[in-house]
PyMOL Python script that loads the backbone (N, CA, C, O; Angstrom):
from pymol import cmd

cmd.read_pdbstr("""\
ATOM      1  N   MET A   1     -18.485 -13.896   8.141  1.00  0.00           N
ATOM      2  CA  MET A   1     -17.048 -13.991   8.155  1.00  0.00           C
ATOM      3  C   MET A   1     -16.442 -14.026   7.211  1.00  0.00           C
ATOM      4  O   MET A   1     -16.690 -14.866   6.347  1.00  0.00           O
ATOM      5  N   GLU A   2     -15.261 -12.945   7.055  1.00  0.00           N
ATOM      6  CA  GLU A   2     -14.528 -12.965   6.146  1.00  0.00           C
ATOM      7  C   GLU A   2     -13.189 -14.104   5.963  1.00  0.00           C
ATOM      8  O   GLU A   2     -12.380 -14.320   6.865  1.00  0.00           O
ATOM      9  N   SER A   3     -13.153 -14.771   4.590  1.00  0.00           N
ATOM     10  CA  SER A   3     -12.527 -15.820   4.357  1.00  0.00           C
ATOM     11  C   SER A   3     -11.071 -15.174   4.258  1.00  0.00           C
ATOM     12  O   SER A   3     -10.885 -13.962   4.159  1.00  0.00           O
ATOM     13  N   ILE A   4     -10.126 -16.075   4.295  1.00  0.00           N
ATOM     14  CA  ILE A   4      -8.142 -15.647   4.081  1.00  0.00           C
ATOM     15  C   ILE A   4      -8.373 -15.484   2.706  1.00  0.00           C
ATOM     16  O   ILE A   4      -7.490 -14.796   2.194  1.00  0.00           O
ATOM     17  N   THR A   5      -9.345 -15.911   1.822  1.00  0.00           N
ATOM     18  CA  THR A   5      -9.375 -15.842   0.572  1.00  0.00           C
ATOM     19  C   THR A   5      -9.322 -14.597   0.169  1.00  0.00           C
ATOM     20  O   THR A   5      -8.405 -14.204  -0.551  1.00  0.00           O
ATOM     21  N   ALA A   6     -10.580 -13.591   0.701  1.00  0.00           N
ATOM     22  CA  ALA A   6     -11.341 -12.847   0.158  1.00  0.00           C
ATOM     23  C   ALA A   6     -10.233 -11.487   0.443  1.00  0.00           C
ATOM     24  O   ALA A   6     -10.010 -10.523  -0.289  1.00  0.00           O
ATOM     25  N   LYS A   7      -9.593 -11.869   1.941  1.00  0.00           N
ATOM     26  CA  LYS A   7      -8.514 -10.768   2.411  1.00  0.00           C
ATOM     27  C   LYS A   7      -7.290 -10.884   1.173  1.00  0.00           C
ATOM     28  O   LYS A   7      -6.915  -9.916   0.512  1.00  0.00           O
ATOM     29  N   ASN A   8      -6.929 -11.849   1.070  1.00  0.00           N
ATOM     30  CA  ASN A   8      -5.697 -12.081   0.124  1.00  0.00           C
ATOM     31  C   ASN A   8      -6.209 -11.424  -1.464  1.00  0.00           C
ATOM     32  O   ASN A   8      -5.368 -10.722  -2.026  1.00  0.00           O
ATOM     33  N   ILE A   9      -7.233 -11.587  -2.011  1.00  0.00           N
ATOM     34  CA  ILE A   9      -7.714 -10.714  -2.844  1.00  0.00           C
ATOM     35  C   ILE A   9      -8.127  -9.427  -2.752  1.00  0.00           C
ATOM     36  O   ILE A   9      -8.321  -8.800  -3.793  1.00  0.00           O
ATOM     37  N   LYS A  10      -8.311  -8.878  -1.611  1.00  0.00           N
ATOM     38  CA  LYS A  10      -8.471  -7.420  -1.108  1.00  0.00           C
ATOM     39  C   LYS A  10      -7.156  -6.852  -1.182  1.00  0.00           C
ATOM     40  O   LYS A  10      -6.878  -5.820  -1.793  1.00  0.00           O
ATOM     41  N   LYS A  11      -6.191  -7.720  -0.395  1.00  0.00           N
ATOM     42  CA  LYS A  11      -4.634  -6.984  -0.658  1.00  0.00           C
ATOM     43  C   LYS A  11      -4.195  -7.156  -1.849  1.00  0.00           C
ATOM     44  O   LYS A  11      -3.123  -6.565  -1.980  1.00  0.00           O
ATOM     45  N   ILE A  12      -4.538  -7.714  -2.828  1.00  0.00           N
ATOM     46  CA  ILE A  12      -3.656  -7.814  -4.252  1.00  0.00           C
ATOM     47  C   ILE A  12      -4.716  -6.718  -5.309  1.00  0.00           C
ATOM     48  O   ILE A  12      -4.318  -6.029  -6.248  1.00  0.00           O
ATOM     49  N   ILE A  13      -5.804  -6.813  -4.911  1.00  0.00           N
ATOM     50  CA  ILE A  13      -6.541  -5.540  -5.603  1.00  0.00           C
ATOM     51  C   ILE A  13      -5.868  -4.033  -5.002  1.00  0.00           C
ATOM     52  O   ILE A  13      -5.905  -3.080  -5.780  1.00  0.00           O
ATOM     53  N   ARG A  14      -5.317  -3.845  -3.758  1.00  0.00           N
ATOM     54  CA  ARG A  14      -5.050  -2.419  -3.450  1.00  0.00           C
ATOM     55  C   ARG A  14      -3.694  -2.482  -3.994  1.00  0.00           C
ATOM     56  O   ARG A  14      -3.223  -1.503  -4.572  1.00  0.00           O
ATOM     57  N   ASN A  15      -3.168  -3.346  -3.880  1.00  0.00           N
ATOM     58  CA  ASN A  15      -1.486  -3.562  -4.802  1.00  0.00           C
ATOM     59  C   ASN A  15      -1.535  -3.361  -6.316  1.00  0.00           C
ATOM     60  O   ASN A  15      -0.494  -3.160  -6.941  1.00  0.00           O
ATOM     61  N   SER A  16      -2.945  -3.420  -7.025  1.00  0.00           N
ATOM     62  CA  SER A  16      -2.726  -3.521  -8.760  1.00  0.00           C
ATOM     63  C   SER A  16      -3.130  -1.701  -8.731  1.00  0.00           C
ATOM     64  O   SER A  16      -3.250  -0.794  -7.907  1.00  0.00           O
ATOM     65  N   LYS A  17      -3.211  -1.885  -9.938  1.00  0.00           N
ATOM     66  CA  LYS A  17      -3.704  -0.463 -10.576  1.00  0.00           C
ATOM     67  C   LYS A  17      -5.120  -0.491 -10.908  1.00  0.00           C
ATOM     68  O   LYS A  17      -5.584   0.473 -11.515  1.00  0.00           O
ATOM     69  N   TYR A  18      -5.935  -1.556 -10.561  1.00  0.00           N
ATOM     70  CA  TYR A  18      -7.260  -2.006 -10.948  1.00  0.00           C
ATOM     71  C   TYR A  18      -8.108  -1.227  -9.726  1.00  0.00           C
ATOM     72  O   TYR A  18      -7.568  -0.669  -8.771  1.00  0.00           O
ATOM     73  N   LYS A  19      -9.123  -1.286  -9.893  1.00  0.00           N
ATOM     74  CA  LYS A  19     -10.291  -1.004  -9.116  1.00  0.00           C
ATOM     75  C   LYS A  19     -11.062  -2.032  -8.736  1.00  0.00           C
ATOM     76  O   LYS A  19     -11.124  -2.561  -9.846  1.00  0.00           O
ATOM     77  N   GLN A  20     -11.799  -2.848  -7.939  1.00  0.00           N
ATOM     78  CA  GLN A  20     -12.439  -3.440  -7.454  1.00  0.00           C
ATOM     79  C   GLN A  20     -13.156  -3.607  -8.516  1.00  0.00           C
ATOM     80  O   GLN A  20     -12.825  -4.535  -9.253  1.00  0.00           O
ATOM     81  N   SER A  21     -14.271  -2.807  -8.876  1.00  0.00           N
ATOM     82  CA  SER A  21     -15.280  -3.057  -9.820  1.00  0.00           C
ATOM     83  C   SER A  21     -14.658  -3.373 -11.419  1.00  0.00           C
ATOM     84  O   SER A  21     -15.249  -3.954 -12.329  1.00  0.00           O
ATOM     85  N   ALA A  22     -13.673  -2.959 -11.429  1.00  0.00           N
ATOM     86  CA  ALA A  22     -12.794  -3.109 -12.753  1.00  0.00           C
ATOM     87  C   ALA A  22     -12.473  -5.059 -12.680  1.00  0.00           C
ATOM     88  O   ALA A  22     -12.670  -5.777 -13.660  1.00  0.00           O
ATOM     89  N   ILE A  23     -12.056  -5.494 -11.566  1.00  0.00           N
ATOM     90  CA  ILE A  23     -11.644  -6.739 -11.525  1.00  0.00           C
ATOM     91  C   ILE A  23     -12.603  -7.822 -11.159  1.00  0.00           C
ATOM     92  O   ILE A  23     -12.347  -9.024 -11.094  1.00  0.00           O
ATOM     93  N   ALA A  24     -14.007  -7.094 -10.877  1.00  0.00           N
ATOM     94  CA  ALA A  24     -15.078  -7.848 -10.826  1.00  0.00           C
ATOM     95  C   ALA A  24     -15.591  -8.190 -12.417  1.00  0.00           C
ATOM     96  O   ALA A  24     -15.871  -9.291 -12.892  1.00  0.00           O
ATOM     97  N   ASP A  25     -15.613  -6.865 -13.062  1.00  0.00           N
ATOM     98  CA  ASP A  25     -15.995  -7.118 -14.539  1.00  0.00           C
ATOM     99  C   ASP A  25     -15.286  -8.027 -15.474  1.00  0.00           C
ATOM    100  O   ASP A  25     -15.763  -8.779 -16.324  1.00  0.00           O
ATOM    101  N   LEU A  26     -13.690  -7.740 -15.051  1.00  0.00           N
ATOM    102  CA  LEU A  26     -12.941  -8.941 -15.761  1.00  0.00           C
ATOM    103  C   LEU A  26     -13.071 -10.317 -15.553  1.00  0.00           C
ATOM    104  O   LEU A  26     -12.947 -11.237 -16.361  1.00  0.00           O
ATOM    105  N   ALA A  27     -13.360 -10.336 -14.267  1.00  0.00           N
ATOM    106  CA  ALA A  27     -13.992 -11.502 -13.620  1.00  0.00           C
ATOM    107  C   ALA A  27     -14.945 -12.712 -14.138  1.00  0.00           C
ATOM    108  O   ALA A  27     -14.930 -13.942 -14.129  1.00  0.00           O
ATOM    109  N   GLY A  28     -15.896 -11.520 -14.655  1.00  0.00           N
ATOM    110  CA  GLY A  28     -17.410 -12.276 -14.991  1.00  0.00           C
ATOM    111  C   GLY A  28     -18.141 -11.906 -14.127  1.00  0.00           C
ATOM    112  O   GLY A  28     -19.138 -12.607 -14.302  1.00  0.00           O
ATOM    113  N   TYR A  29     -18.417 -10.990 -12.930  1.00  0.00           N
ATOM    114  CA  TYR A  29     -18.922 -10.830 -11.956  1.00  0.00           C
ATOM    115  C   TYR A  29     -19.779  -9.430 -11.786  1.00  0.00           C
ATOM    116  O   TYR A  29     -19.144  -8.376 -11.754  1.00  0.00           O
ATOM    117  N   ASN A  30     -21.221  -9.412 -11.675  1.00  0.00           N
ATOM    118  CA  ASN A  30     -21.490  -7.641 -11.188  1.00  0.00           C
ATOM    119  C   ASN A  30     -20.779  -7.579 -10.274  1.00  0.00           C
ATOM    120  O   ASN A  30     -20.206  -8.533  -9.748  1.00  0.00           O
ATOM    121  N   TYR A  31     -20.697  -6.018  -9.840  1.00  0.00           N
ATOM    122  CA  TYR A  31     -20.377  -5.146  -8.542  1.00  0.00           C
ATOM    123  C   TYR A  31     -20.682  -5.869  -7.614  1.00  0.00           C
ATOM    124  O   TYR A  31     -19.827  -6.388  -6.897  1.00  0.00           O
ATOM    125  N   ARG A  32     -21.783  -6.015  -7.473  1.00  0.00           N
ATOM    126  CA  ARG A  32     -22.637  -6.409  -6.087  1.00  0.00           C
ATOM    127  C   ARG A  32     -22.051  -8.103  -5.778  1.00  0.00           C
ATOM    128  O   ARG A  32     -21.592  -8.545  -4.724  1.00  0.00           O
ATOM    129  N   THR A  33     -22.239  -8.756  -6.979  1.00  0.00           N
ATOM    130  CA  THR A  33     -21.952 -10.005  -6.357  1.00  0.00           C
ATOM    131  C   THR A  33     -20.551 -10.359  -5.879  1.00  0.00           C
ATOM    132  O   THR A  33     -20.363 -11.270  -5.073  1.00  0.00           O
ATOM    133  N   PHE A  34     -19.202  -9.339  -6.590  1.00  0.00           N
ATOM    134  CA  PHE A  34     -18.154  -9.694  -5.909  1.00  0.00           C
ATOM    135  C   PHE A  34     -18.075  -8.984  -5.009  1.00  0.00           C
ATOM    136  O   PHE A  34     -17.143  -9.383  -4.311  1.00  0.00           O
ATOM    137  N   SER A  35     -18.698  -7.797  -4.433  1.00  0.00           N
ATOM    138  CA  SER A  35     -18.562  -7.231  -2.976  1.00  0.00           C
ATOM    139  C   SER A  35     -19.134  -8.434  -2.269  1.00  0.00           C
ATOM    140  O   SER A  35     -18.523  -8.726  -1.241  1.00  0.00           O
ATOM    141  N   ASN A  36     -20.179  -9.213  -2.581  1.00  0.00           N
ATOM    142  CA  ASN A  36     -20.499 -10.358  -1.713  1.00  0.00           C
ATOM    143  C   ASN A  36     -19.407 -10.625  -1.223  1.00  0.00           C
ATOM    144  O   ASN A  36     -18.965 -10.108  -0.197  1.00  0.00           O
ATOM    145  N   MET A  37     -18.559 -11.898  -2.256  1.00  0.00           N
ATOM    146  CA  MET A  37     -17.950 -12.622  -2.208  1.00  0.00           C
ATOM    147  C   MET A  37     -16.429 -11.945  -1.123  1.00  0.00           C
ATOM    148  O   MET A  37     -15.922 -12.740  -0.331  1.00  0.00           O
ATOM    149  N   LEU A  38     -16.009 -10.875  -1.194  1.00  0.00           N
ATOM    150  CA  LEU A  38     -15.376 -10.005  -0.609  1.00  0.00           C
ATOM    151  C   LEU A  38     -15.717  -9.622   0.603  1.00  0.00           C
ATOM    152  O   LEU A  38     -14.766  -9.152   1.227  1.00  0.00           O
ATOM    153  N   ASN A  39     -16.995  -9.653   1.329  1.00  0.00           N
ATOM    154  CA  ASN A  39     -17.480  -9.173   2.429  1.00  0.00           C
ATOM    155  C   ASN A  39     -18.312 -10.382   3.408  1.00  0.00           C
ATOM    156  O   ASN A  39     -19.055 -10.233   4.378  1.00  0.00           O
ATOM    157  N   GLY A  40     -17.801 -11.719   2.644  1.00  0.00           N
ATOM    158  CA  GLY A  40     -18.232 -13.118   3.431  1.00  0.00           C
ATOM    159  C   GLY A  40     -19.553 -13.658   3.464  1.00  0.00           C
ATOM    160  O   GLY A  40     -20.077 -14.517   4.173  1.00  0.00           O
ATOM    161  N   ARG A  41     -20.169 -12.594   2.060  1.00  0.00           N
ATOM    162  CA  ARG A  41     -21.806 -12.826   2.248  1.00  0.00           C
ATOM    163  C   ARG A  41     -22.361 -13.901   1.570  1.00  0.00           C
ATOM    164  O   ARG A  41     -23.440 -14.446   1.801  1.00  0.00           O
ATOM    165  N   LYS A  42     -21.187 -14.281   0.346  1.00  0.00           N
ATOM    166  CA  LYS A  42     -21.121 -15.257  -0.754  1.00  0.00           C
ATOM    167  C   LYS A  42     -19.813 -16.387  -0.584  1.00  0.00           C
ATOM    168  O   LYS A  42     -18.722 -16.209  -0.044  1.00  0.00           O
ATOM    169  N   VAL A  43     -20.127 -17.080  -0.967  1.00  0.00           N
ATOM    170  CA  VAL A  43     -18.882 -18.143  -0.462  1.00  0.00           C
ATOM    171  C   VAL A  43     -18.057 -18.150  -1.667  1.00  0.00           C
ATOM    172  O   VAL A  43     -18.680 -18.212  -2.727  1.00  0.00           O
ATOM    173  N   ILE A  44     -16.818 -18.102  -1.721  1.00  0.00           N
ATOM    174  CA  ILE A  44     -15.947 -17.884  -2.825  1.00  0.00           C
ATOM    175  C   ILE A  44     -15.456 -19.437  -3.482  1.00  0.00           C
ATOM    176  O   ILE A  44     -14.628 -20.174  -2.946  1.00  0.00           O
ATOM    177  N   THR A  45     -16.092 -19.685  -4.603  1.00  0.00           N
ATOM    178  CA  THR A  45     -15.836 -21.456  -4.819  1.00  0.00           C
ATOM    179  C   THR A  45     -14.277 -21.301  -5.532  1.00  0.00           C
ATOM    180  O   THR A  45     -13.401 -20.446  -5.667  1.00  0.00           O
ATOM    181  N   ASP A  46     -14.567 -22.817  -5.912  1.00  0.00           N
ATOM    182  CA  ASP A  46     -12.899 -22.769  -7.147  1.00  0.00           C
ATOM    183  C   ASP A  46     -13.464 -22.470  -8.120  1.00  0.00           C
ATOM    184  O   ASP A  46     -12.443 -22.607  -8.794  1.00  0.00           O
ATOM    185  N   THR A  47     -14.072 -22.221  -8.726  1.00  0.00           N
ATOM    186  CA  THR A  47     -14.773 -21.764  -9.828  1.00  0.00           C
ATOM    187  C   THR A  47     -14.082 -20.113  -9.877  1.00  0.00           C
ATOM    188  O   THR A  47     -13.242 -19.623 -10.632  1.00  0.00           O
ATOM    189  N   ASP A  48     -14.820 -19.559  -8.761  1.00  0.00           N
ATOM    190  CA  ASP A  48     -14.466 -18.408  -8.530  1.00  0.00           C
ATOM    191  C   ASP A  48     -13.130 -17.783  -8.462  1.00  0.00           C
ATOM    192  O   ASP A  48     -12.862 -16.736  -9.052  1.00  0.00           O
ATOM    193  N   VAL A  49     -12.319 -18.428  -7.749  1.00  0.00           N
ATOM    194  CA  VAL A  49     -10.682 -18.339  -7.604  1.00  0.00           C
ATOM    195  C   VAL A  49     -10.147 -18.546  -8.980  1.00  0.00           C
ATOM    196  O   VAL A  49      -9.059 -17.981  -9.102  1.00  0.00           O
ATOM    197  N   MET A  50     -10.505 -19.105  -9.956  1.00  0.00           N
ATOM    198  CA  MET A  50      -9.596 -19.455 -10.999  1.00  0.00           C
ATOM    199  C   MET A  50     -10.110 -18.333 -11.731  1.00  0.00           C
ATOM    200  O   MET A  50      -9.255 -17.914 -12.511  1.00  0.00           O
ATOM    201  N   ASN A  51     -11.359 -17.587 -11.780  1.00  0.00           N
ATOM    202  CA  ASN A  51     -12.170 -16.406 -12.521  1.00  0.00           C
ATOM    203  C   ASN A  51     -11.211 -14.911 -12.303  1.00  0.00           C
ATOM    204  O   ASN A  51     -10.670 -14.111 -13.066  1.00  0.00           O
ATOM    205  N   ILE A  52     -11.378 -15.083 -10.601  1.00  0.00           N
ATOM    206  CA  ILE A  52     -10.551 -13.832  -9.878  1.00  0.00           C
ATOM    207  C   ILE A  52      -9.125 -13.868 -10.500  1.00  0.00           C
ATOM    208  O   ILE A  52      -8.667 -13.062 -11.310  1.00  0.00           O
ATOM    209  N   ALA A  53      -8.501 -14.979  -9.957  1.00  0.00           N
ATOM    210  CA  ALA A  53      -6.813 -15.207 -10.461  1.00  0.00           C
ATOM    211  C   ALA A  53      -6.795 -14.770 -12.180  1.00  0.00           C
ATOM    212  O   ALA A  53      -6.087 -13.783 -12.381  1.00  0.00           O
ATOM    213  N   ASN A  54      -7.312 -15.221 -13.161  1.00  0.00           N
ATOM    214  CA  ASN A  54      -7.306 -14.946 -14.262  1.00  0.00           C
ATOM    215  C   ASN A  54      -7.580 -13.463 -14.296  1.00  0.00           C
ATOM    216  O   ASN A  54      -7.014 -13.032 -15.301  1.00  0.00           O
ATOM    217  N   ALA A  55      -8.078 -12.667 -13.773  1.00  0.00           N
ATOM    218  CA  ALA A  55      -8.741 -11.183 -13.710  1.00  0.00           C
ATOM    219  C   ALA A  55      -7.413 -10.383 -13.134  1.00  0.00           C
ATOM    220  O   ALA A  55      -6.863  -9.376 -13.582  1.00  0.00           O
ATOM    221  N   LEU A  56      -7.090 -11.208 -11.960  1.00  0.00           N
ATOM    222  CA  LEU A  56      -6.024 -10.172 -11.753  1.00  0.00           C
ATOM    223  C   LEU A  56      -4.535 -10.614 -12.091  1.00  0.00           C
ATOM    224  O   LEU A  56      -3.611 -10.084 -11.476  1.00  0.00           O
ATOM    225  N   GLU A  57      -4.268 -11.662 -13.144  1.00  0.00           N
ATOM    226  CA  GLU A  57      -3.238 -11.974 -13.562  1.00  0.00           C
ATOM    227  C   GLU A  57      -2.109 -12.269 -12.407  1.00  0.00           C
ATOM    228  O   GLU A  57      -0.993 -11.782 -12.228  1.00  0.00           O
ATOM    229  N   VAL A  58      -2.720 -13.081 -11.830  1.00  0.00           N
ATOM    230  CA  VAL A  58      -1.927 -14.089 -10.753  1.00  0.00           C
ATOM    231  C   VAL A  58      -2.367 -15.051 -10.694  1.00  0.00           C
ATOM    232  O   VAL A  58      -3.461 -15.268 -11.215  1.00  0.00           O
ATOM    233  N   GLU A  59      -1.352 -16.441  -9.723  1.00  0.00           N
ATOM    234  CA  GLU A  59      -1.560 -17.666 -10.004  1.00  0.00           C
ATOM    235  C   GLU A  59      -2.844 -17.913  -8.594  1.00  0.00           C
ATOM    236  O   GLU A  59      -2.979 -17.180  -7.615  1.00  0.00           O
ATOM    237  N   PRO A  60      -3.590 -19.088  -8.906  1.00  0.00           N
ATOM    238  CA  PRO A  60      -4.751 -19.220  -7.483  1.00  0.00           C
ATOM    239  C   PRO A  60      -4.097 -19.187  -6.433  1.00  0.00           C
ATOM    240  O   PRO A  60      -4.555 -18.623  -5.439  1.00  0.00           O
ATOM    241  N   ASN A  61      -2.943 -19.758  -6.433  1.00  0.00           N
ATOM    242  CA  ASN A  61      -2.252 -20.247  -4.946  1.00  0.00           C
ATOM    243  C   ASN A  61      -2.107 -18.555  -4.474  1.00  0.00           C
ATOM    244  O   ASN A  61      -2.145 -18.496  -3.245  1.00  0.00           O
ATOM    245  N   ASP A  62      -2.016 -17.746  -4.846  1.00  0.00           N
ATOM    246  CA  ASP A  62      -1.856 -16.356  -4.331  1.00  0.00           C
ATOM    247  C   ASP A  62      -2.856 -15.891  -3.630  1.00  0.00           C
ATOM    248  O   ASP A  62      -2.802 -15.455  -2.480  1.00  0.00           O
ATOM    249  N   LEU A  63      -4.046 -16.006  -4.522  1.00  0.00           N
ATOM    250  CA  LEU A  63      -5.636 -15.808  -3.368  1.00  0.00           C
ATOM    251  C   LEU A  63      -5.644 -16.888  -2.599  1.00  0.00           C
ATOM    252  O   LEU A  63      -6.644 -16.737  -1.898  1.00  0.00           O
ATOM    253  N   TYR A  64      -5.046 -18.056  -2.257  1.00  0.00           N
ATOM    254  CA  TYR A  64      -5.281 -18.769  -1.011  1.00  0.00           C
ATOM    255  C   TYR A  64      -4.143 -18.387   0.174  1.00  0.00           C
ATOM    256  O   TYR A  64      -4.202 -18.735   1.353  1.00  0.00           O
ATOM    257  N   GLY A  65      -3.123 -17.600  -0.445  1.00  0.00           N
ATOM    258  CA  GLY A  65      -1.998 -17.264   0.188  1.00  0.00           C
ATOM    259  C   GLY A  65      -0.972 -18.276   0.677  1.00  0.00           C
ATOM    260  O   GLY A  65      -0.362 -18.241   1.746  1.00  0.00           O
ATOM    261  N   ILE A  66      -0.881 -19.288  -0.403  1.00  0.00           N
ATOM    262  CA  ILE A  66       0.168 -20.261  -0.444  1.00  0.00           C
ATOM    263  C   ILE A  66       1.668 -19.577  -1.217  1.00  0.00           C
ATOM    264  O   ILE A  66       1.730 -18.707  -2.086  1.00  0.00           O
ATOM    265  N   LYS A  67       2.450 -20.101  -0.744  1.00  0.00           N
ATOM    266  CA  LYS A  67       3.691 -19.214  -1.244  1.00  0.00           C
ATOM    267  C   LYS A  67       4.145 -20.524  -2.036  1.00  0.00           C
ATOM    268  O   LYS A  67       3.900 -21.671  -1.662  1.00  0.00           O
ATOM    269  N   SER A  68       4.931 -20.128  -3.327  1.00  0.00           N
ATOM    270  CA  SER A  68       5.406 -20.895  -4.529  1.00  0.00           C
ATOM    271  C   SER A  68       7.070 -20.976  -3.752  1.00  0.00           C
ATOM    272  O   SER A  68       7.777 -20.070  -3.313  1.00  0.00           O
ATOM    273  N   SER A  69       7.255 -22.236  -3.811  1.00  0.00           N
ATOM    274  CA  SER A  69       8.766 -22.633  -3.239  1.00  0.00           C
ATOM    275  C   SER A  69       9.676 -22.803  -4.563  1.00  0.00           C
ATOM    276  O   SER A  69      10.866 -23.101  -4.459  1.00  0.00           O
TER     277      SER A  69
END
""", "prot")
cmd.dss("prot")
cmd.show_as("cartoon", "prot")
cmd.util.cbc("prot")
cmd.orient("prot")
Protein backbone atom coordinates (compact mmCIF):
# COMPACT_ATOMS: atom_id res chain seq x y z
CA MET A 1 0.00 0.00 0.00
CA GLU A 2 1.36 3.40 -1.00
CA SER A 3 1.68 5.89 1.83
CA ILE A 4 0.66 9.54 1.81
CA THR A 5 4.33 10.39 2.26
CA ALA A 6 5.29 8.39 -0.84
CA LYS A 7 2.53 10.08 -2.86
CA ASN A 8 3.76 13.50 -1.75
CA ILE A 9 7.37 12.63 -2.61
CA LYS A 10 6.33 11.50 -6.09
CA LYS A 11 4.35 14.70 -6.60
CA ILE A 12 7.27 16.89 -5.53
CA ILE A 13 9.64 14.96 -7.82
CA ARG A 14 7.22 15.37 -10.76
CA ASN A 15 7.14 19.12 -10.13
CA SER A 16 10.92 19.40 -9.79
CA LYS A 17 13.61 19.58 -12.43
CA TYR A 18 15.07 16.25 -11.26
CA LYS A 19 14.42 12.62 -12.12
CA GLN A 20 13.65 10.01 -9.48
CA SER A 21 17.08 8.42 -9.96
CA ALA A 22 18.83 11.74 -9.30
CA ILE A 23 16.86 12.29 -6.09
CA ALA A 24 17.66 8.74 -4.98
CA ASP A 25 21.35 9.44 -5.50
CA LEU A 26 21.21 12.83 -3.74
CA ALA A 27 19.41 11.22 -0.78
CA GLY A 28 22.00 8.45 -0.56
CA TYR A 29 19.94 5.53 -1.85
CA ASN A 30 20.33 3.26 -4.83
CA TYR A 31 17.51 3.49 -7.34
CA ARG A 32 15.94 0.14 -6.40
CA THR A 33 15.73 0.97 -2.67
CA PHE A 34 14.26 4.39 -3.41
CA SER A 35 11.75 2.89 -5.83
CA ASN A 36 10.74 0.34 -3.19
CA MET A 37 10.08 3.19 -0.74
CA LEU A 38 7.91 5.05 -3.23
CA ASN A 39 5.95 1.94 -4.18
CA GLY A 40 5.17 0.68 -0.68
CA ARG A 41 7.62 -2.21 -0.61
CA LYS A 42 9.86 -0.54 1.99
CA VAL A 43 8.75 1.57 4.92
CA ILE A 44 9.83 5.21 4.76
CA THR A 45 11.39 6.02 8.14
CA ASP A 46 11.87 9.40 9.77
CA THR A 47 15.55 9.26 8.76
CA ASP A 48 14.50 8.57 5.16
CA VAL A 49 12.18 11.59 5.26
CA MET A 50 15.05 13.82 6.37
CA ASN A 51 17.37 12.47 3.66
CA ILE A 52 14.76 12.82 0.94
CA ALA A 53 13.66 16.30 2.08
CA ASN A 54 17.27 17.47 1.98
CA ALA A 55 17.72 16.01 -1.51
CA LEU A 56 14.54 17.72 -2.72
CA GLU A 57 15.41 20.94 -0.88
CA VAL A 58 12.03 21.01 0.87
CA GLU A 59 10.88 20.85 4.48
CA PRO A 60 10.11 17.41 5.94
CA ASN A 61 6.54 18.58 6.58
CA ASP A 62 6.12 18.97 2.81
CA LEU A 63 6.68 15.23 2.47
CA TYR A 64 4.10 14.51 5.14
CA GLY A 65 1.65 16.93 3.50
CA ILE A 66 1.57 19.27 6.49
CA LYS A 67 0.97 22.90 5.58
CA SER A 68 3.04 25.56 7.33
CA SER A 69 1.11 28.36 8.96
